[in-house]
Backbone bond lengths (Angstrom), bond angles and torsions (degrees), N, CA, C in turn:
res aa  C-N    CA-C-N  psi(-1)  N-CA   C-N-CA  omega(-1)  CA-C   N-CA-C  phi
1 M - - - 1.450 - - 1.536 107.03 -
2 P 1.336 115.91 131.70 1.476 118.48 178.60 1.528 110.81 -61.71
3 P 1.323 117.44 152.13 1.471 120.91 -176.83 1.521 113.35 -54.89
4 K 1.336 118.25 -39.82 1.466 120.31 -179.26 1.527 110.24 -65.33
5 K 1.328 116.91 -44.42 1.470 121.13 177.97 1.521 110.55 -64.01
6 Q 1.324 116.83 -40.13 1.465 122.20 177.94 1.524 110.07 -60.99
7 S 1.293 117.31 -43.85 1.463 122.24 179.69 1.526 110.56 -64.86
8 E 1.338 116.97 -42.63 1.470 121.09 178.18 1.529 110.32 -63.19
9 F 1.324 115.18 -40.77 1.467 120.01 179.33 1.527 110.77 -64.37
10 I 1.312 117.27 -43.69 1.466 121.90 178.82 1.526 109.66 -61.08
11 N 1.317 116.54 -44.21 1.467 120.09 178.36 1.526 111.62 -62.78
12 A 1.334 116.89 -41.09 1.467 120.85 179.82 1.527 110.80 -65.23
13 V 1.322 117.06 -39.96 1.468 121.22 178.90 1.523 109.67 -67.10
14 Q 1.336 116.76 -41.63 1.463 120.55 178.97 1.527 110.59 -62.98
15 E 1.327 116.31 -42.93 1.465 120.68 179.76 1.533 110.56 -63.87
16 A 1.324 116.86 -42.16 1.470 121.01 178.66 1.525 110.47 -63.29
17 A 1.323 116.86 -37.56 1.464 121.00 -178.62 1.522 112.19 -67.21
18 E 1.319 116.31 -24.36 1.460 120.73 -177.68 1.527 112.91 -91.31
19 Q 1.306 117.67 -10.53 1.461 121.84 -177.78 1.532 110.81 -89.67
20 P 1.333 116.75 145.38 1.469 117.88 173.34 1.531 109.27 -65.56
21 I 1.311 115.66 149.50 1.464 120.32 179.96 1.517 108.91 -74.09
22 D 1.320 116.20 128.96 1.468 122.09 178.60 1.528 108.43 -82.86
23 Q 1.333 115.86 108.74 1.466 121.62 177.93 1.526 111.36 -108.43
24 G 1.332 116.29 17.25 1.455 122.05 -173.12 1.516 114.57 -48.48
25 V 1.315 116.58 -51.16 1.472 119.47 -178.35 1.522 110.21 -63.95
26 L 1.322 116.73 -48.93 1.464 120.20 -178.07 1.524 112.21 -61.70
27 L 1.339 116.36 -41.93 1.462 119.65 -178.75 1.522 112.98 -70.74
28 S 1.315 116.84 -9.98 1.464 120.30 176.17 1.525 111.96 -91.28
29 L 1.322 117.52 -2.17 1.472 122.53 -177.49 1.524 110.93 -100.52
30 V 1.311 116.24 128.05 1.465 121.52 179.83 1.528 110.66 -59.11
31 G 1.312 117.12 -46.76 1.464 120.86 -178.12 1.516 112.75 -59.41
32 Y 1.328 116.37 -41.89 1.464 120.28 179.25 1.523 110.46 -62.99
33 N 1.324 116.53 -45.79 1.464 120.63 -179.67 1.523 111.64 -65.50
34 C 1.325 117.53 -39.59 1.477 120.59 176.31 1.519 110.21 -62.23
35 R 1.325 115.79 -43.92 1.465 120.40 -178.63 1.531 110.77 -63.99
36 R 1.336 117.12 -41.97 1.462 119.92 179.49 1.529 110.84 -64.29
37 A 1.330 116.84 -40.81 1.464 120.08 177.35 1.531 109.66 -63.97
38 Y 1.321 116.34 -43.34 1.471 122.28 178.79 1.532 110.29 -58.91
39 I 1.329 115.84 -45.20 1.468 120.55 -178.71 1.529 111.21 -62.09
40 S 1.320 117.59 -32.04 1.459 118.92 179.94 1.533 112.28 -81.43
41 I 1.327 117.30 -28.19 1.465 120.90 -177.78 1.535 112.61 -86.15
42 M 1.329 117.78 -38.99 1.469 120.43 -171.52 1.526 115.23 -61.32
43 P 1.319 120.52 -40.94 1.476 117.67 178.09 1.531 111.88 -60.90
44 V 1.317 117.02 -36.72 1.467 120.57 178.55 1.527 109.00 -67.66
45 F 1.344 116.80 -43.10 1.463 121.25 177.44 1.530 110.07 -58.05
46 E 1.328 115.70 -50.63 1.470 119.83 -177.57 1.524 111.74 -61.56
47 K 1.327 116.79 -40.31 1.475 120.56 179.82 1.526 110.74 -64.57
48 R 1.331 116.76 -45.64 1.463 119.72 -176.66 1.521 112.67 -75.02
49 M 1.324 117.69 -26.59 1.468 120.79 179.51 1.532 112.18 -87.10
50 A 1.322 116.46 -8.29 1.471 120.05 -179.38 1.523 111.27 -58.91
51 K 1.334 117.42 -35.19 1.465 119.26 -179.45 1.526 111.86 -65.07
52 Y 1.328 117.01 -20.70 1.473 121.52 177.00 1.531 111.33 -99.54
53 Q 1.311 116.46 -5.41 1.468 122.85 -174.94 1.530 110.54 55.93
54 L 1.336 115.85 47.63 1.461 121.55 -179.10 1.521 111.02 -118.90
55 R 1.316 114.86 128.55 1.456 121.25 169.66 1.529 107.34 -86.28
56 P 1.318 118.31 167.46 1.467 119.43 179.30 1.525 113.47 -53.83
57 V 1.312 117.90 -42.68 1.465 120.00 -178.69 1.533 111.07 -68.43
58 D 1.324 117.82 -36.39 1.465 121.05 176.74 1.527 110.07 -62.25
59 F 1.337 114.91 -45.79 1.458 120.24 178.82 1.527 110.40 -60.03
60 S 1.318 116.71 -44.19 1.470 120.94 -179.99 1.524 110.79 -60.10
61 V 1.315 116.76 -44.76 1.468 120.98 -179.81 1.525 110.11 -62.36
62 L 1.332 117.23 -48.80 1.463 119.60 -179.60 1.526 111.51 -60.88
63 S 1.318 116.81 -43.00 1.457 120.45 -179.37 1.528 111.24 -64.06
64 L 1.326 116.81 -40.50 1.470 120.09 177.71 1.525 111.35 -66.77
65 L 1.319 117.13 -38.86 1.465 120.02 178.64 1.523 111.38 -68.68
66 K 1.308 116.65 -34.52 1.465 119.86 177.01 1.531 109.75 -63.61
67 A 1.313 116.23 -44.37 1.468 121.28 -177.32 1.525 113.17 -79.43
68 N 1.355 116.85 -20.27 1.466 121.72 -174.80 1.526 110.92 -136.07
69 P 1.335 117.72 63.73 1.468 118.59 -178.19 1.524 111.38 -61.34
70 N 1.307 114.79 146.60 1.468 123.69 176.32 1.521 114.08 69.62
71 I 1.343 117.23 24.96 1.465 118.31 172.04 1.519 108.04 -80.54
72 N 1.318 116.12 161.77 1.459 118.20 180.00 1.525 110.63 -92.37
73 Q 1.333 115.06 166.03 1.454 121.11 -175.92 1.519 111.87 -61.84
74 K 1.313 118.10 -35.69 1.461 121.17 -178.19 1.524 110.38 -62.98
75 R 1.316 117.29 -46.91 1.467 120.47 179.92 1.522 110.93 -65.81
76 L 1.317 116.98 -39.74 1.463 120.65 177.65 1.524 110.26 -63.73
77 S 1.316 117.33 -43.33 1.462 122.52 178.59 1.525 111.01 -57.14
78 E 1.317 116.27 -43.80 1.465 120.60 178.87 1.524 110.77 -66.95
79 A 1.314 117.49 -39.85 1.468 121.45 -176.96 1.524 112.38 -66.22
80 V 1.331 117.32 -37.89 1.466 120.05 -178.78 1.523 112.22 -96.56
81 N 1.329 116.50 -2.66 1.462 122.13 178.84 1.538 111.38 57.86
82 V 1.323 114.47 46.45 1.458 122.09 176.71 1.521 106.75 -121.27
83 S 1.327 116.69 135.02 1.459 120.15 -178.87 1.532 110.34 -60.98
84 P 1.339 117.29 147.98 1.476 119.62 -179.99 1.530 114.36 -52.55
85 P 1.346 120.15 -44.11 1.469 118.15 179.12 1.537 112.83 -62.55
86 N 1.331 116.65 -41.26 1.468 119.63 179.28 1.526 111.14 -68.95
87 L 1.320 116.13 -36.77 1.463 119.42 177.34 1.525 110.61 -64.70
88 A 1.317 116.82 -39.60 1.469 120.37 179.69 1.533 110.82 -58.54
89 I 1.315 117.08 -41.55 1.472 121.48 178.75 1.528 109.84 -64.96
90 L 1.323 116.12 -44.61 1.466 120.89 178.86 1.524 110.43 -61.23
91 L 1.325 116.44 -44.82 1.467 120.67 179.70 1.523 111.63 -64.36
92 D 1.324 116.99 -38.05 1.472 120.61 176.16 1.526 110.32 -56.42
93 K 1.334 115.94 -45.24 1.467 120.06 -177.92 1.529 111.20 -66.26
94 L 1.325 116.55 -42.26 1.467 119.45 178.43 1.530 111.28 -66.84
95 Q 1.321 116.35 -35.82 1.467 120.07 177.98 1.533 110.48 -67.90
96 Q 1.333 117.25 -41.04 1.464 121.17 177.48 1.529 111.85 -61.42
97 R 1.327 115.87 -29.08 1.469 120.38 178.08 1.532 111.34 -83.02
98 G 1.316 117.27 -1.65 1.463 121.09 178.12 1.517 113.75 77.96
99 L 1.347 117.20 24.04 1.453 120.90 -175.66 1.528 114.00 -97.57
100 L 1.330 116.96 -19.16 1.464 118.63 -179.99 1.516 111.50 -144.89
101 L 1.325 113.73 159.35 1.460 122.56 176.92 1.516 109.13 -117.65
102 R 1.330 114.96 141.00 1.453 121.14 171.65 1.525 106.44 -112.06
103 Q 1.326 114.73 134.02 1.462 119.58 177.09 1.514 108.96 -136.17
104 R 1.329 115.63 147.99 1.462 119.80 175.35 1.517 108.69 -64.24
105 S 1.309 115.35 137.01 1.460 119.93 178.92 1.521 109.44 -70.92
106 P 1.326 117.58 132.50 1.464 119.31 176.84 1.537 111.35 -71.83
107 L 1.333 116.71 -15.19 1.468 120.79 179.91 1.516 112.64 -90.37
108 D 1.329 116.52 -29.29 1.463 121.98 -179.56 1.524 107.69 -148.40
109 R 1.309 116.60 101.01 1.466 121.79 -174.02 1.529 112.93 -61.91
110 R 1.335 116.99 -13.50 1.469 119.60 178.63 1.523 112.23 -81.04
111 S 1.303 117.63 -16.17 1.467 119.63 -177.84 1.524 110.32 -112.35
112 Q 1.328 113.94 163.44 1.456 120.84 179.58 1.522 109.50 -116.91
113 T 1.310 114.50 145.59 1.458 119.32 171.55 1.521 107.81 -101.14
114 L 1.310 114.83 157.48 1.460 120.98 -175.09 1.513 109.61 -126.57
115 A 1.312 115.59 140.34 1.466 120.99 176.83 1.521 108.38 -150.98
116 L 1.305 115.31 152.00 1.460 119.92 176.75 1.518 110.62 -76.52
117 T 1.315 115.64 146.14 1.459 121.52 170.62 1.528 106.90 -78.07
118 P 1.321 118.03 169.19 1.473 118.40 173.93 1.539 112.04 -55.66
119 A 1.331 117.08 -38.84 1.473 120.04 177.83 1.529 110.52 -65.94
120 G 1.325 116.64 -39.77 1.464 120.67 178.21 1.514 111.63 -65.43
121 L 1.313 116.04 -40.22 1.463 120.90 178.48 1.533 110.89 -64.19
122 A 1.317 116.48 -43.96 1.463 120.78 179.29 1.532 110.70 -63.48
123 M 1.333 116.59 -46.07 1.458 120.28 179.94 1.527 110.54 -63.73
124 C 1.315 116.08 -43.43 1.460 120.33 -178.61 1.526 110.75 -61.78
125 S 1.311 116.84 -42.63 1.466 120.07 179.21 1.524 111.01 -60.42
126 K 1.324 116.99 -43.33 1.468 121.12 178.43 1.532 110.55 -66.43
127 A 1.325 116.39 -42.51 1.470 120.74 -179.28 1.532 110.84 -66.15
128 E 1.325 117.61 -37.84 1.470 120.04 177.42 1.526 111.00 -64.46
129 K 1.323 116.74 -38.29 1.472 121.04 177.05 1.527 109.21 -64.16
130 T 1.322 116.50 -44.37 1.461 121.70 177.62 1.527 110.52 -60.19
131 A 1.326 117.07 -44.68 1.468 121.32 179.56 1.521 111.03 -63.54
132 G 1.312 117.06 -41.12 1.459 120.48 177.90 1.515 111.74 -62.63
133 D 1.325 116.30 -42.03 1.467 120.78 179.21 1.530 110.98 -64.88
134 L 1.315 116.63 -43.92 1.459 118.34 -178.07 1.521 111.17 -70.24
135 E 1.322 118.20 -32.74 1.464 120.82 175.23 1.524 110.09 -64.70
136 A 1.319 116.96 -40.84 1.462 120.24 177.62 1.527 110.14 -62.48
137 D 1.325 116.79 -42.21 1.465 120.72 177.84 1.531 110.92 -64.84
138 A 1.332 116.32 -45.38 1.464 121.33 -176.25 1.526 112.39 -66.84
139 T 1.325 117.05 -27.07 1.468 120.62 -178.32 1.527 111.50 -110.96
140 A 1.312 116.53 25.05 1.463 121.20 -177.10 1.530 112.40 -59.88
141 A 1.334 117.99 -24.76 1.464 120.77 179.45 1.531 112.12 -75.07
142 L 1.340 117.19 -9.34 1.463 121.83 -179.11 1.521 110.36 -101.98
143 T 1.316 115.58 149.16 1.465 119.18 170.40 1.528 107.35 -75.98
144 D 1.311 117.11 167.60 1.465 120.51 177.19 1.526 110.64 -59.11
145 D 1.331 116.64 -41.28 1.470 120.56 178.88 1.526 111.41 -65.47
146 E 1.324 117.58 -40.25 1.466 120.99 178.78 1.526 110.69 -65.43
147 R 1.325 115.85 -41.51 1.470 119.77 178.78 1.524 110.21 -62.73
148 A 1.321 117.42 -45.04 1.469 121.22 178.48 1.528 110.28 -62.66
149 Q 1.331 116.97 -40.28 1.458 120.19 179.45 1.528 110.84 -66.44
150 L 1.321 117.35 -40.65 1.461 121.07 177.90 1.525 110.47 -59.88
151 I 1.315 116.67 -46.55 1.464 120.84 179.33 1.528 110.15 -61.11
152 T 1.314 117.24 -44.99 1.472 121.20 179.52 1.527 110.64 -60.64
153 L 1.326 117.32 -45.28 1.461 120.64 -178.63 1.527 111.68 -65.98
154 L 1.325 117.61 -42.17 1.464 120.19 178.04 1.530 110.89 -63.75
155 Q 1.326 116.85 -39.41 1.475 120.41 178.86 1.519 111.20 -65.25
156 K 1.317 117.95 -30.90 1.456 120.57 176.43 1.523 111.49 -60.28
157 I 1.316 115.89 -29.98 1.460 120.67 -179.64 1.518 110.73 -76.41
158 F 1.325 118.34 -50.63 1.462 118.96 -173.34 1.517 115.51 -92.00
159 L 1.316 117.38 -13.94 1.473 119.01 176.98 1.528 111.92 -97.14
160 A 1.330 115.96 -2.17 1.477 119.93 -178.32 1.511 112.32 -66.56
C-alpha cells in the first residue's frame, strides 16, 4: 500500500475506533433485544441455581410439575417444548435424584403421569423463590408495572 493510502487508512481506522458503535438496526429488532436481556440474566440464573444443580429446563420441568401434578409426559413435553426422547432423559435424571415419581396412568396404561416427590416439591419451592429474587434483581431498572407489561408483551409473541 502506498504511504499516502496507508496514512489515510490509519486515520480512518483511528476515527472508527473513536466513534460509538452504531447498533441502530440491531436495537430495533425484538429478537436481538430479547437475546441481549437473556444473555444478561442467564449467568445469574445459572450461578444461583447451581446450589440446586438445576439447569433452566430442569427448573421449568419442576415448576410445571409442582403446578400441575399428575400430568402426562406428552403434555409436559409440549409445555416445555422439549422432544419426548430428550424429555425422557431429563426425567430419568430428575427421578434418579429423587425429585419426581413416574406412575402408570390409570386412564391409559400406555402413558405415565408425573409428580414431584416431597424432596422435589421442597427443592422446587426454594428454586422458585430463588428465581423470583433473581428476576427482581435482573429487572430492578423496571417498575412493577413495566415488568408486568414486558411479560405480557413477550407472552403475546410466544403464546400467539
